[in-house]
C-alpha positions in Angstrom: 17.2 93.3 33.3 20.5 94.0 31.6 23.4 91.9 32.6 26.8 93.3 31.9 30.4 93.1 33.1 31.1 95.2 36.1 33.9 97.7 35.5 37.1 97.2 37.5 37.2 99.1 40.7 38.8 102.5 40.3 42.3 102.9 41.7 42.7 105.2 44.7 44.0 108.6 43.9 47.0 108.0 46.0 48.1 105.2 43.7 47.1 106.9 40.5 48.9 110.1 41.3 51.9 108.7 43.0 54.9 110.8 41.8 57.8 109.2 40.1 61.1 109.2 42.0 62.7 110.8 38.9 60.5 113.9 39.5 62.7 114.8 42.5 65.9 112.9 41.7 66.7 114.7 38.4 66.2 118.3 39.6 68.2 117.4 42.7 71.0 116.0 40.6 71.1 119.1 38.4 71.2 121.2 41.6 74.2 119.3 42.9 76.0 119.6 39.6 75.3 123.4 39.6 76.6 123.6 43.2 79.8 121.7 42.3 80.3 123.9 39.2 80.1 127.1 41.3 81.8 126.1 44.6 83.9 123.1 43.4 87.2 124.7 44.4 86.0 125.2 47.9 84.3 121.8 48.2 87.1 119.7 46.9 88.7 117.7 49.8 92.2 118.0 48.4 94.2 120.0 45.9 93.2 118.5 42.6 96.7 119.2 41.1 98.7 117.9 44.0 100.8 115.0 42.8 102.1 112.0 44.7 103.9 109.7 42.2 104.6 107.2 45.0 100.9 106.4 45.1 100.4 106.1 41.3 97.0 104.9 40.0 95.3 103.2 42.9 91.8 102.0 43.8 89.5 103.7 46.3 90.9 103.7 49.8 91.4 105.8 53.0 91.8 109.5 52.1 90.9 108.8 48.4 87.3 107.7 48.1 87.6 107.4 44.3 91.2 106.4 44.2 94.1 108.2 42.5 95.3 108.7 38.9 98.6 107.8 37.4 100.3 110.9 39.0 98.8 110.2 42.4 96.2 113.0 42.2 92.9 112.6 44.1 90.2 111.5 41.6 87.3 112.8 43.7 88.9 116.3 44.0 89.6 116.4 40.2 86.0 115.3 39.5 84.5 118.0 41.7 86.8 120.8 40.3 86.3 119.5 36.7 82.6 120.1 37.0 83.0 123.8 36.2 84.8 123.5 32.8 82.5 120.5 31.9 79.3 122.5 32.6 80.2 126.2 32.1 81.1 125.8 28.4 77.8 124.0 27.5 75.8 126.6 29.5 77.5 129.4 27.5 76.9 127.6 24.3 73.2 127.1 25.2 72.7 130.8 26.1 74.5 132.0 23.0 72.5 129.7 20.7 69.2 130.6 22.5 69.7 134.4 22.2 70.9 134.3 18.6 68.6 131.6 17.5 65.5 133.2 19.0 66.3 136.6 17.5 66.9 135.2 14.0 64.0 132.8 14.2 61.6 135.6 15.3 62.8 137.9 12.5 62.6 135.3 9.8 59.3 133.9 10.8 57.6 137.2 11.3 58.9 139.3 8.4 59.2 136.6 5.8 60.4 137.6 2.3 64.1 138.2 1.7 64.9 138.4 5.4 63.4 134.9 6.0 65.1 133.6 2.8 68.5 134.7 3.9 68.1 133.4 7.5 66.6 130.1 6.3 69.2 129.4 3.6 72.0 130.2 6.0 70.6 127.9 8.6 70.2 125.1 6.0 73.8 125.5 5.0 75.1 125.2 8.5 72.7 122.4 9.4 74.1 120.3 6.5 77.5 120.3 8.1 78.5 117.6 10.7 79.0 119.9 13.7 81.3 117.7 15.8 83.4 116.7 12.8 83.8 120.4 11.7 84.7 121.3 15.3 87.4 118.6 15.5 88.9 119.8 12.2 88.9 123.5 13.0 90.1 123.2 16.6 92.7 120.6 15.7 94.0 122.9 12.9 93.9 126.2 14.8 95.2 124.8 18.0 92.2 124.5 20.3 91.2 126.8 23.2 88.2 126.8 25.5 86.7 130.1 24.2 87.2 129.0 20.6 85.3 125.8 21.3 82.4 127.8 22.8 82.2 130.1 19.9 82.5 127.4 17.3 79.8 125.2 18.9 77.5 128.2 19.1 77.8 128.8 15.3 77.5 125.1 14.4 74.5 124.3 16.7 72.7 127.5 15.9 70.7 126.3 12.8 68.6 123.8 14.8 67.3 126.5 17.2 66.7 129.0 14.3 64.6 126.5 12.5 62.5 125.6 15.6 61.9 129.2 16.6 61.2 130.2 13.0 58.6 127.4 12.7 56.9 128.4 15.9 56.9 132.0 14.9 55.4 131.3 11.5 52.5 129.4 13.2 51.8 132.4 15.5 52.3 135.1 12.8 49.3 133.7 10.8 46.9 133.9 13.8 44.2 136.6 13.9 45.5 138.4 17.0 48.7 139.2 15.0 46.7 140.6 12.1 44.7 142.7 14.5 47.8 144.1 16.1 49.2 145.0 12.7 45.9 146.7 11.7 46.1 148.8 14.8 49.5 150.0 13.9 51.4 148.2 16.6 55.2 148.1 16.0 56.7 144.8 14.9 59.1 144.8 17.8 56.3 145.1 20.3 54.3 142.3 18.6 57.3 140.0 18.7 58.4 140.8 22.2 55.0 141.1 24.0 52.8 138.8 22.0 54.6 136.2 19.9 57.6 135.5 22.2 55.5 134.7 25.3 53.3 132.3 23.2 56.4 130.3 21.9 58.1 130.3 25.3 57.6 126.6 25.8 59.6 126.0 22.6 62.3 128.4 23.8 62.6 126.7 27.2 62.8 123.2 25.7 65.4 124.4 23.1 67.7 125.8 25.8 68.0 122.5 27.7 68.2 120.6 24.5 71.1 122.7 23.3 72.8 122.4 26.7 72.6 118.6 26.5 74.0 118.6 23.0 76.8 121.0 24.0 77.6 118.9 27.1 78.1 115.8 25.0 80.1 117.7 22.3 82.4 119.3 24.9 83.0 116.0 26.6 83.8 114.4 23.3 86.3 117.1 22.3 87.9 117.0 25.8 88.2 113.2 25.4 90.1 113.8 22.2 92.4 116.3 23.9 90.7 119.4 22.4 88.7 122.2 23.9 90.5 122.3 27.3 94.1 122.8 28.3 96.2 119.7 28.6 96.2 118.3 32.1 93.2 120.4 33.2 90.6 118.7 35.4 87.6 118.0 33.2 85.1 115.2 32.9 86.1 114.4 29.3 89.9 114.4 29.9 89.4 112.3 33.1 87.4 109.8 31.0 90.3 109.6 28.5 93.0 109.4 31.1 91.2 106.6 32.9 90.7 104.5 29.7 94.2 103.0 30.0 93.9 102.5 33.7 90.5 100.8 33.8 91.9 97.8 35.7 94.0 99.7 38.2 91.2 102.2 39.1 88.0 101.9 37.2 86.5 104.9 39.0 88.7 107.2 37.0 86.5 106.4 33.9 83.2 105.3 35.4 82.5 108.3 37.6 82.9 111.1 34.9 81.1 108.9 32.4 78.2 108.4 34.8 78.1 112.2 35.5 78.0 113.0 31.8 75.2 110.6 31.2 73.1 111.5 34.2 73.5 115.3 33.6 72.5 114.9 30.0 69.5 112.7 30.8 68.5 114.9 33.7 68.6 118.1 31.6 66.5 116.5 28.9 63.8 115.2 31.2 63.6 118.4 33.2 63.3 120.3 29.9 60.4 118.1 28.9 58.7 118.8 32.2 59.3 122.5 31.9 58.0 122.5 28.4 54.7 120.8 29.6 54.3 123.4 32.4 55.1 126.3 30.1 52.6 125.0 27.6 49.9 124.7 30.2 50.6 128.2 31.5 50.5 129.6 27.9 47.2 127.9 27.2 45.7 129.2 30.5 46.5 132.8 29.6 
């Protein structure tokens, strides 16, 4: 008779598979941010630019749930309306980087040779530059501008995406199914678009949300420094800068935009990880 230690009782499936609250909270948060970005002007309870110098910077109170700034403007309304410039720019940057980076990465990783050498060396040169510092110098010298900031951040953050997509394409281009397609005379564009791209889609999805997070933080930093958006415009970064000197009069001026920046960035990153896992499973199941 063999005497051994009995294994611990198995946990019920309900306990083992209990979903994390973040599974629902983070997508809900991103949905709310997207809603505010699209319909912020209609949802704002007051005119975000309406001034009341008699109020000055005041704490939360009746009619002003988040208080007022130094000009007597409603902080909540400015926070809601400021969601659009704070989010729209990073979304444009992420889309631009995704399209250009995916195209260049696919071309370099598939064709190799001189095409790959030119793309890889160009990406290495740009990657060696401190993106945010270069953006501060260029925007500060030229004079700023929202569209200029978007275009500059696309160029400066492009190398990371190019390198990721190129690496994923290289790993796919060496597989037997690509050699078989080439032997059958399938055109390179068809191979890239119908075979390689779907197989690297998890990397593409994760890259998009990663670039959005990077652009969100960069835009907020530039706005905090007075660059990227027009002076006096409602924006999370500018509100964070304006409230820095009034932290004791109305701390909500700084805390609420800072909290939204952090939660949006963390939410996009974690949702991107989840989408990457799902896309990977879907790709492996095909």
